[in-house]
C-alpha positions in Angstrom: 11.6 44.4 -26.6 14.0 45.4 -23.8 17.2 43.8 -25.1 19.3 44.6 -22.1 17.5 41.7 -20.2 19.6 39.0 -18.5 19.8 36.6 -21.1 21.2 33.2 -19.8 20.9 31.1 -22.9 24.0 29.3 -24.0 23.6 27.2 -27.1 26.2 24.3 -25.8 24.4 23.9 -22.5 23.6 20.3 -22.4 20.1 20.5 -21.6 19.8 21.9 -24.9 18.3 19.6 -27.3 20.0 18.7 -30.7 16.7 19.9 -32.7 16.9 23.1 -30.8 20.6 23.7 -31.5 20.4 22.9 -35.1 17.4 25.3 -35.5 19.3 28.0 -33.7 22.1 27.7 -36.2 20.2 27.7 -39.1 18.4 30.8 -37.8 21.3 32.7 -37.1 23.4 31.6 -40.1 20.5 32.7 -42.5 20.4 36.1 -40.6 24.0 36.6 -40.7 24.0 36.0 -44.4 22.3 39.2 -45.1 25.0 41.2 -43.5 27.1 41.2 -46.1 24.5 42.4 -48.6 23.5 45.5 -46.7 27.1 46.3 -45.8 26.8 48.6 -42.9 24.0 50.5 -45.0 26.0 50.5 -48.1 24.1 48.1 -51.0 26.4 45.1 -52.2 25.9 47.2 -55.6 27.5 50.3 -54.1 26.6 53.1 -56.6 23.2 51.7 -58.2 22.2 55.1 -59.5 23.5 58.6 -59.9 20.6 59.9 -58.2 21.7 60.9 -54.6 18.1 60.8 -53.4 17.4 57.5 -54.7 20.8 56.2 -53.5 19.9 57.4 -50.1 16.5 55.5 -50.3 18.5 52.1 -50.8 21.2 52.6 -48.3 18.5 53.5 -45.7 16.5 50.4 -46.6 19.7 48.3 -46.0 20.3 49.8 -42.7 16.5 49.1 -41.7 17.1 45.4 -43.1 20.7 45.3 -41.1 19.0 46.4 -38.0 15.7 43.9 -38.3 18.0 41.1 -38.9 20.2 41.8 -36.0 17.2 42.4 -33.8 15.7 39.0 -35.0 19.1 37.5 -34.0 18.8 38.8 -30.3 15.3 37.9 -30.2 16.2 34.2 -31.2 18.5 34.3 -28.2 15.7 35.7 -25.8 13.5 33.3 -27.5 15.4 30.2 -26.6 16.3 31.5 -23.2 12.6 32.0 -22.4 11.6 28.8 -23.8 14.0 26.7 -21.6 13.2 29.0 -18.4 9.6 28.7 -19.2 10.0 24.7 -18.8 12.1 24.9 -16.1 9.8 27.4 -14.1 6.9 25.0 -14.8 8.5 22.0 -13.8 9.5 23.4 -10.7 6.2 24.7 -9.9 4.7 21.3 -10.7 7.5 19.4 -8.6 6.7 21.4 -5.6 3.2 20.8 -5.9 4.1 17.2 -6.0 6.4 17.1 -3.2 3.7 19.0 -1.0 1.1 16.5 -2.2 2.8 13.6 -0.7 3.6 15.1 2.6 -0.2 16.4 3.0 -1.5 13.1 2.5 0.8 11.5 5.1 -0.3 14.5 7.6 -3.9 14.3 7.1 -3.7 10.4 7.7 -1.6 10.7 10.8 -4.1 13.4 12.2 -6.8 10.4 12.1 -4.5 8.4 14.2 -4.5 11.1 17.1 -8.3 10.6 17.1 -8.4 7.0 16.9 -5.8 6.2 19.8 -7.5 8.8 22.3 -11.0 7.2 21.7 -10.2 3.5 21.6 -8.5 4.0 25.3 -12.0 4.7 26.7 -13.2 1.3 25.4 -14.9 -0.6 28.4 -13.3 -4.0 27.4 -9.7 -2.4 27.6 -9.9 -0.6 30.9 -11.4 -3.8 32.4 -8.6 -5.8 31.4 -6.4 -3.6 32.8 -8.1 -3.1 36.0 -8.0 -7.1 36.6 -4.3 -7.2 35.4 -3.1 -4.4 37.9 -4.9 -6.4 40.5 -3.4 -9.4 39.4 0.2 -8.1 39.5 -0.5 -6.7 42.7 -1.7 -10.0 44.5 1.1 -11.6 42.7 3.6 -9.1 44.4 2.1 -9.5 47.9 2.6 -13.0 47.7 6.0 -12.9 46.2 4.6 -15.0 43.2 6.8 -14.2 39.9 4.7 -12.8 37.3 5.4 -11.9 33.8 1.7 -11.4 32.6 1.3 -15.0 31.3 1.0 -17.0 34.9 -2.1 -15.6 36.0 -4.9 -18.1 36.0 -7.7 -16.1 37.3 -10.8 -17.2 35.0 -12.4 -13.7 34.8 -8.9 -12.1 34.2 -8.3 -14.4 31.2 -12.2 -13.9 29.9 -11.1 -10.1 30.1 -7.8 -10.7 28.0 -9.7 -12.6 25.4 -12.5 -10.1 25.2 -9.9 -7.4 24.8 -7.8 -9.1 22.3 -11.3 -9.9 20.4 -12.1 -5.9 20.5 -8.9 -5.4 19.4 -9.0 -7.5 16.4 -12.3 -5.9 15.6 -10.6 -2.8 15.4 -7.6 -4.0 13.2 -10.2 -5.4 11.1 -12.1 -1.9 10.1 -9.0 0.1 10.4 -6.5 -2.1 8.0 -3.7 0.6 8.3 -2.6 -0.8 11.4 -0.1 -3.2 12.0 -1.0 -4.2 15.5 -2.5 -2.7 18.7 -1.7 -3.3 22.4 -3.1 -2.9 25.7 0.0 -2.6 28.6 -0.6 -2.4 32.4 1.2 -0.1 34.7 4.0 -2.4 35.0 4.8 -2.0 31.0 3.4 -5.7 30.4 1.7 -6.3 27.2 -1.6 -7.8 28.5 -3.7 -7.7 24.9 -2.9 -7.3 21.2 -4.7 -7.2 18.2 -2.4 -9.3 15.8 -3.3 -13.0 16.2 -0.1 -14.1 14.3 2.2 -12.2 17.0 0.0 -13.0 20.3 2.6 -15.3 21.4 5.3 -12.7 20.9 3.6 -9.9 22.0 1.6 -11.2 25.3 4.1 -10.8 28.6 6.5 -8.6 26.7 7.8 -5.9 29.1 7.8 -2.5 27.3 8.2 -0.2 30.3 11.4 1.0 28.9 10.1 2.3 25.8 9.6 6.2 25.1 6.0 5.7 24.2 4.9 3.8 27.1 6.7 6.3 29.4 5.2 9.4 27.7 1.6 7.8 27.5 1.6 7.5 31.4 2.3 11.4 31.5 -0.7 12.3 29.5 -3.0 14.8 31.5 -6.1 13.6 30.4 -8.0 11.8 27.6 -7.5 14.5 25.1 -3.8 14.1 25.0 -1.4 11.4 23.5 2.1 10.7 22.4 3.6 9.8 19.2 6.9 8.0 18.9 8.4 8.9 15.9 9.7 6.2 13.7 12.2 3.9 15.8 13.0 0.4 16.9 10.4 -1.4 19.1 10.1 -4.7 20.9 6.9 -5.0 19.8 7.8 -5.7 16.0 10.9 -6.7 14.1 10.6 -3.4 11.9 10.8 0.2 12.7 7.5 1.1 14.3 5.6 4.7 14.3 3.7 4.4 17.6 0.7 6.3 18.8 0.0 6.1 22.5 -2.4 7.4 25.2 -3.2 6.4 28.9 -6.0 4.2 29.4 -8.0 5.6 32.5 -10.2 3.9 35.3 -13.8 3.5 34.2 -13.3 4.9 30.9 -13.4 8.2 32.8 -11.3 11.3 30.2 -10.1 12.5 33.6 -9.7 9.5 35.7 -6.7 7.8 37.2 -4.3 6.1 34.7 -4.2 2.7 34.8 -2.7 1.7 31.7 -1.4 2.6 28.2 -2.8 1.8 24.8 -0.5 1.8 21.7 -1.1 1.6 18.3 1.4 0.7 15.5 0.7 2.2 12.4 1.7 0.7 9.3 3.6 3.8 7.9 5.7 2.2 5.4 3.0 0.5 3.4 1.3 3.8 3.4 4.5 5.8 2.7 5.1 3.7 -0.1 1.8 4.2 -1.7 2.3 7.8 -1.3 5.8 8.3 -2.5 5.2 6.0 -5.7 2.3 8.2 -6.8 2.7 10.4 -9.7 6.3 9.3 -10.7 6.7 8.6 -14.3 6.8 4.6 -14.9 8.0 2.8 -18.1 6.1 0.0 -20.0 7.0 -2.7 -17.3 5.4 -0.2 -14.4 8.9 0.6 -13.1 9.5 4.5 -12.1 12.0 5.6 -14.6 15.8 6.1 -13.8 16.7 9.3 -12.1 13.4 9.7 -10.5 13.1 9.6 -6.7 10.7 10.3 -3.7 11.4 10.0 -0.2 10.6 11.3 3.1 13.2 12.2 5.7 12.6 12.8 9.7 13.4 15.8 11.6 17.0 14.7 12.1 17.5 14.3 8.2 17.5 10.5 8.0 15.2 8.6 5.2 12.3 7.0 6.8 10.9 5.5 3.3 11.8 6.0 -0.1 10.7 4.9 -3.6 14.0 3.6 -4.4 15.4 1.4 -1.1 18.5 0.4 -3.1 19.6 4.0 -4.0 18.0 5.8 -1.0 17.9 3.1 1.7 16.2 3.5 5.2 18.0 5.2 7.9 20.6 6.8 5.2 21.4 10.6 5.5 21.2 11.6 1.8 23.7 14.1 0.4 21.6 17.1 0.2 22.4 20.6 0.9 22.0 22.2 4.2 19.0 24.4 2.4 17.3 21.1 1.7 18.2 19.3 5.2 17.5 22.1 7.6 14.1 23.1 6.8 12.2 23.9 10.2 9.4 26.5 9.3 6.0 24.9 8.6 5.5 24.6 4.7 8.8 25.8 4.2 10.2 24.5 1.0 13.7 24.9 -1.4 14.3 24.4 -4.9 17.5 23.6 -6.5 19.5 21.9 -9.1 22.6 19.3 -8.3 24.1 16.1 -8.8 22.3 13.3 -7.7 23.7 10.0 -8.1 25.6 11.0 -11.2 22.8 12.8 -12.7 22.1 16.4 -12.8 19.0 16.8 -11.1 16.2 19.2 -9.9 15.5 18.5 -6.0 12.6 19.9 -4.4 12.1 19.6 -0.4 8.9 20.7 1.4 8.6 20.9 4.9 5.4 19.5 6.7 2.9 22.3 7.6 0.8 19.7 9.7 -3.0 19.5 9.5 -5.5 21.3 11.6 -4.4 20.9 15.1 -2.2 18.4 14.2 1.4 19.7 13.9 3.3 16.9 12.3 6.5 15.2 13.2 8.6 17.5 11.4 9.1 15.4 8.3 10.3 16.6 4.9 9.2 15.7 1.5 11.9 15.3 -1.2 11.3 14.8 -4.8 14.1 14.3 -7.4 14.0 14.8 -11.3 16.6 14.4 -14.0 17.2 17.9 -15.7 16.9 16.7 -19.2 13.3 15.6 -18.1 12.7 19.0 -17.7 13.7 20.0 -21.3 12.8 17.0 -23.1 10.6 17.6 -26.0 7.0 16.9 -25.7 5.9 13.5 -27.3 2.2 13.8 -27.1 0.8 17.0 -29.5 -2.8 16.2 -29.4 -5.1 18.5 -31.1 -7.6 19.7 -28.5 -9.4 22.4 -30.8 -7.1 25.3 -30.1 -4.5 26.4 -32.6 -0.8 27.1 -31.7 -1.8 30.8 -32.4 -4.6 30.8 -29.5 -2.5 29.2 -27.2 0.5 31.7 -27.4 -2.0 34.4 -26.6 -3.5 32.6 -23.9 -2.9 32.9 -20.0 -0.8 29.3 -20.2 2.2 31.3 -21.7 4.0 33.5 -19.4 3.7 37.4 -20.2 7.2 37.6 -21.6 6.9 34.7 -23.6 3.8 36.2 -25.7 5.8 39.5 -25.6 8.6 37.7 -27.5 5.9 36.0 -30.0 4.5 39.4 -30.9 8.0 40.8 -31.4 8.7 38.2 -33.7 5.4 38.8 -35.8 6.2 42.7 -35.6 9.8 41.9 -37.4 8.4 39.6 -39.7 6.0 42.2 -40.9 8.6 44.9 -41.0 11.0 42.8 -43.3 8.4 42.1 -45.5 7.4 45.9 -45.7 11.2 46.5 -46.1 11.3 44.4 -49.2 8.0 45.6 -50.6 9.7 49.1 -50.4 13.0 47.8 -51.9 11.0 45.8 -54.7 9.2 49.1 -55.5 12.4 51.1 -55.3 14.1 48.8 -58.0 11.3 48.8 -60.4 11.3 52.5 -60.4 15.3 52.3 -61.2 14.4 50.7 -64.4 17.4 48.9 -65.7 19.8 49.7 -63.0 17.2 48.3 -60.5 16.7 44.9 -62.1 20.1 43.9 -60.8 19.3 44.8 -57.3 15.6 42.7 -57.2 17.4 39.6 -56.4 18.9 41.2 -53.3 15.3 41.7 -51.7 14.1 38.6 -52.9 16.8 36.8 -50.7 16.0 39.1 -47.9 12.1 38.5 -48.2 12.9 34.8 -48.3 15.5 34.7 -45.3 12.9 36.8 -43.2 10.1 34.5 -44.1 12.4 31.2 -43.3 13.6 32.4 -40.2 10.3 33.8 -38.5 8.5 30.6 -39.8 11.2 28.6 -38.0 10.9 30.4 -34.9 7.1 30.3 -35.4 7.2 26.4 -35.4 9.5 26.2 -32.4 6.9 28.6 -30.6 4.1 26.2 -31.6 6.1 23.4 -30.1 6.8 25.4 -27.1 2.9 26.1 -26.8 2.1 22.6 -27.2 4.8 21.5 -24.2 3.2 24.0 -22.1 -0.3 22.9 -22.6 0.8 19.4 -22.1 2.7 20.3 -19.1 -0.2 22.0 -17.6 -2.9 19.4 -18.4 -0.6 16.9 -16.6 -0.2 19.4 -13.6 -4.1 19.5 -13.5 -4.5 15.9 -13.9 -1.9 15.3 -10.7 -3.9 17.7 -8.8 -7.2 15.8 -9.5 -5.8 12.7 -8.6 -4.8 14.1 -5.1 -8.2 15.7 -4.8 -10.1 12.4 -5.4 -7.3 10.5 -3.4 -7.9 12.5 -0.3 -11.3 12.4 -0.4 -11.3 8.6 -0.8 -8.8 8.0 2.1 -11.0 10.6 4.5 -13.9 8.6 3.4 -12.4 5.3 4.2 -11.6 6.7 7.7 -15.5 7.2 8.0 -16.2 4.0 7.1 -14.0 2.6 9.5 -15.3 4.8 12.5 -18.9 4.2 12.0 -18.4 0.5 12.0 -16.5 0.5 15.3 -18.3 3.0 17.0 -21.7 1.0 16.4 -20.1 -1.9 18.5 -19.7 0.3 21.6 -21.1 -1.4 24.5 -22.9 1.8 25.9 -25.0 1.9 22.6 -26.2 -1.5 22.2 -26.7 -2.0 26.4 -28.9 1.3 26.4 -30.8 0.4 23.1 -31.3 -3.1 24.7 -32.5 -1.3 28.3 -35.3 1.1 28.8 -35.6 4.4 30.1 -34.4 7.9 29.9 -31.1 7.1 32.0 -30.1 5.0 29.3 -30.5 7.6 26.4 -28.5 9.9 28.5 -25.8 7.4 28.5 -25.9 7.2 25.0 -25.8 11.0 24.5 -22.7 11.3 26.7 -20.9 8.6 24.9 -21.5 10.4 21.3 -20.8 13.7 22.8 -17.0 12.0 23.6 -16.7 10.5 20.2 -17.4 14.0 18.7 -15.3 15.6 20.7 -12.4 13.8 19.4 -13.5 13.4 16.0 -14.3 17.1 14.9 -14.9 16.1 11.2 -18.6 15.3 12.3 -21.4 17.9 12.6 -23.2 15.6 14.8 -23.6 11.7 15.4 -27.3 10.2 15.8 -28.8 7.0 17.2 -32.1 5.6 15.8 -33.7 2.7 17.5 -35.1 -0.2 15.5 -38.7 1.6 14.8 -36.4 4.4 13.0 -36.7 7.1 15.8 -33.8 8.9 17.2 -33.2 8.4 20.8 -29.7 10.2 21.1 -27.2 12.3 19.6 -23.9 14.0 20.1 -24.6 17.9 19.7 -26.7 19.1 23.0 -27.7 22.4 20.8 -29.7 19.9 18.2 -31.1 17.7 20.9 -34.4 19.2 21.2 -35.1 19.3 17.7 -33.9 15.7 16.9 -35.2 13.7 19.9 -37.8 11.6 18.7 -37.9 12.1 15.3 -38.7 9.5 12.8 -36.2 8.6 10.2 -37.6 5.5 8.8 -38.0 6.6 5.7 -34.4 7.9 5.2 -32.0 5.9 3.0 -29.3 5.5 5.8 -31.5 4.2 8.2 -33.1 1.6 6.0 -29.6 0.2 4.8 -28.5 -0.1 8.4 -31.4 -2.2 9.4 -30.6 -4.7 6.6 -27.1 -5.2 8.0 -26.5 -8.1 10.1 -22.4 -8.2 10.3 -20.1 -5.9 12.0 -18.1 -5.5 8.7 -21.0 -3.7 6.7 -21.5 0.0 6.4 -23.4 2.1 3.8 -23.3 5.7 3.0 -26.0 8.1 1.8 -24.4 10.5 -0.7 -24.4 14.3 -0.6 -27.5 15.7 -0.2 -29.7 18.2 1.9 -30.9 16.5 5.1 -33.6 17.6 7.7 -31.1 16.3 10.5 -29.3 19.5 10.0 -31.7 22.2 9.0 -31.2 21.5 5.2 -27.7 21.7 5.5 -25.6 19.3 3.1 -25.1 16.0 4.7 -22.9 12.9 3.9 -24.5 10.1 6.1 -22.3 6.9 7.0 -24.2 4.3 9.0 -23.9 0.9 10.4 -26.1 -1.1 12.5 -26.2 -1.6 16.2 -26.3 -5.2 16.7 -27.8 -7.0 19.6 -25.3 -7.8 22.3 -22.5 -6.2 20.2 -21.7 -9.4 18.3 -19.7 -9.6 15.3 -23.1 -10.8 13.5 -26.5 -10.6 14.6 -30.0 -8.9 14.7 -30.0 -4.8 14.6 -31.4 -2.9 17.5 -30.9 0.2 16.4 -28.7 2.1 13.7 -25.6 4.8 14.2 -25.7 7.5 11.6 -22.4 9.8 11.5 -22.7 13.1 9.8 -19.7 14.1 8.1 -18.9 17.9 8.0 -19.0 17.7 3.9 -18.5 21.2 3.5 -15.8 22.2 5.7 -13.8 19.2 5.1 -13.9 19.2 1.2 -13.4 22.6 0.8 -10.1 22.7 2.2 -9.0 19.7 0.2 -10.2 21.4 -3.1 -8.8 24.6 -2.1 -5.2 22.7 -1.7 -5.7 21.2 -5.1 -5.8 24.4 -7.1 -3.1 25.1 -9.5 -0.4 27.4 -8.2 2.6 29.8 -10.0 4.9 31.3 -7.7 2.8 30.3 -4.6 -0.4 32.1 -5.8 -3.8 30.4 -7.4 -3.9 31.1 -10.7 -6.4 33.3 -12.1 -9.2 31.4 -13.2 -8.2 28.1 -11.4 -10.9 26.2 -9.7 -11.9 22.5 -8.2 -14.6 20.9 -7.6 -16.2 17.2 -7.0 -19.0 15.7 -9.0 -21.2 12.9 -8.0 -22.2 9.9 -10.1 -25.3 11.9 -11.5 -23.1 14.4 -13.0 -24.2 16.9 -10.1 -21.4 19.2 -8.3 -21.3 18.6 -4.7 -18.4 20.8 -3.4 -16.6 23.5 -5.6 -14.1 26.1 -4.9 -16.0 28.4 -7.5 -19.7 28.8 -6.9 -20.2 31.3 -9.6 -18.9 29.1 -12.5 -19.4 25.5 -11.1 -22.3 25.8 -8.8 -23.3 23.3 -6.3 -26.2 21.3 -7.0 -26.2 21.8 -10.7 -25.2 19.4 -13.5 -21.7 20.2 -14.7 -21.1 21.1 -18.4 -17.5 19.2 -19.1 -17.1 16.7 -21.7 -18.4 13.2 -21.2 -15.0 11.7 -21.4 -14.0 13.6 -18.1 -17.2 12.2 -16.5 -17.5 8.8 -17.7 -14.4 7.6 -16.0 -13.6 4.2 -15.1 -12.3 3.5 -11.4 -8.9 5.3 -11.0 -8.9 6.7 -14.5 -8.1 10.1 -15.5 -8.4 12.3 -18.4 -7.4 15.9 -19.5 -8.5 18.2 -22.2 -10.2 21.8 -23.4 -13.6 22.4 -23.0 -15.7 25.5 -23.3 -18.4 26.8 -20.6 -20.0 29.8 -19.4 -18.2 31.7 -22.6 -14.8 30.7 -21.3 -12.3 28.2 -22.5 -10.7 26.0 -19.8 -8.1 23.1 -19.5 -8.9 20.5 -17.3 -7.6 17.4 -15.5 -10.1 14.9 -14.0 -9.6 11.6 -12.1 -12.3 8.9 -11.1 -12.6 7.5 -7.5 -11.2 4.2 -7.4 -11.8 4.1 -3.2 -9.0 3.1 -1.0 -8.2 -0.2 0.7 -11.7 -1.9 1.3 -13.6 1.2 0.9 -15.0 1.1 -2.7 -15.9 4.9 -3.2 -19.1 6.4 -4.5 -18.5 6.7 -8.1 -17.3 10.5 -7.5 -15.2 12.4 -9.9 -12.6 15.0 -9.1 -11.8 17.9 -11.4 -9.5 20.7 -11.5 -9.5 23.4 -14.4 -7.9 26.6 -15.5 -9.1 29.4 -17.7 -6.9 30.0 -20.7 -8.4 33.1 -22.2 
């Protein structure tokens, strides 16, 4: 071992536990008792024999004993240093991953908002309402009649307002993470909104001076949008996060700007759920003292936190410049500092956006007390692996394994020296009898100290195991939550799109022109929502009449899907709120590619309840969407994926439906993992050790519990790490 390495160990460091300090003192004091016996290579008994050769043998043995005793003291210092460094490094890595998880979840959600607002702005009911509103405003101006958006009495206009409000309410009932949606005319007057409880406050409100409205008017076409970062708005009492885009004439993406649509995202509710996840909680469910999680905006101000008392909205937390001024995508910083009186680990991770969505410059922060890093593990379960196996596994850093091996060598060396000493004492006869207890003491001390160190190593290996199991469990929770949130959006999409006027009007009409109108409509949707490979419409007889991807049209047009699960489910629906999902499977709609199909009925006359005239099926790009999620949930050390790490989803039939490791956990195969990791209740998690494919793994698993009104498909997510 290189004894010149930088040892930071300080027994008086307050993070050192009492038990470890006592163990260190015991080991060092026992070893130091040997030094007077050795007497710098001269036996305590001094001249044991007149034979110079034998006396030299004794002195040589004493020198070796002294050397190895001194070596063990140094190894003890190295060991404790490594023990605490390993815990610190592991905690930093896990905490950094947690901070990243939180900001990634929010960015993925905000990407969906950019898709939503751009598509909804094309809705017929909205541009018709705006057209009539602008006309009414113009007429009022010509007649010099005062108008604030409430005085218009035209019957057609009132019907248009009612219809627009009704359609906005339908959106909000499907997409429950919005607090309100508003339609605004060119004068900046709110003419329709989704929240019936706020209708008397919103309708007629002038928002022409608000930035989101002004910027939306400037958007170049239907593909552009503006997001107003969290700020005050007249639309509600609390601070708002508003996504907005222009409403264009006739719903044409390139048409004349005639108004604005704004959607008010419930960011406080979403952020609160994300921030509170993965933080340790006490018996009452409260987050443990000293643990904090919060987001700051591009100006360094708090926009949401897990503790509003200590870290209130709008505050500028006392963080160093290295934490406050992270600007590069994915940039992070880790440090220790005093936070609210506690010495704490601070981790900050700057947004990297998601896909084409660049993000709002938010940063995720995580704070945990230093004492939490170094406290002794309380859960030392037996998972069918010995401490010796753990100490030689990949879970333990290489330098710690080296120290373990060095201790074992020194233990063996001391035993050999003692045996040689006893043999020599025996050879000396009477003179050697008085010398025998010295080697007995040396043997006992060596065994005692190395035994104590092995117990500490066992503790360390158990703590490292528990730490890694918790990290994998957190990652599996992230994987299942991200896919649940993603599929919640799909459920919302299909329910809303199925009510589009072009779909039901065309299905109730006849002729090729009507089908071309549906094709065009589906194409526009798919252009905004790139997570779909295709969107198809089947008539009431189960015949495909339209789809979004022109390259698939010749193959799909006229194809019967009457025997397919998703179509049969759709035709049994009679309400707007209903949807169904055909679990991941090979589909002939996509040349036998793996599909996840969501469906909803297209109801007669676009009513909220009624008779189906067809079914909308949306083909989620499962592989390309699931793969990045799983890849982002792999265990990392020093920003690199650990060797033997893998993540995969399993359906309710125990079949792998997506994986990062096709070799060891192949798709469409029943996975060989313990039943307790598969048979999970909604939202339940489990961890442990298992063997498969001649490898031993640790595993963290989590079951789906859905998201909001989406109940999930009974899937489980698993993250593993090979330990051999």
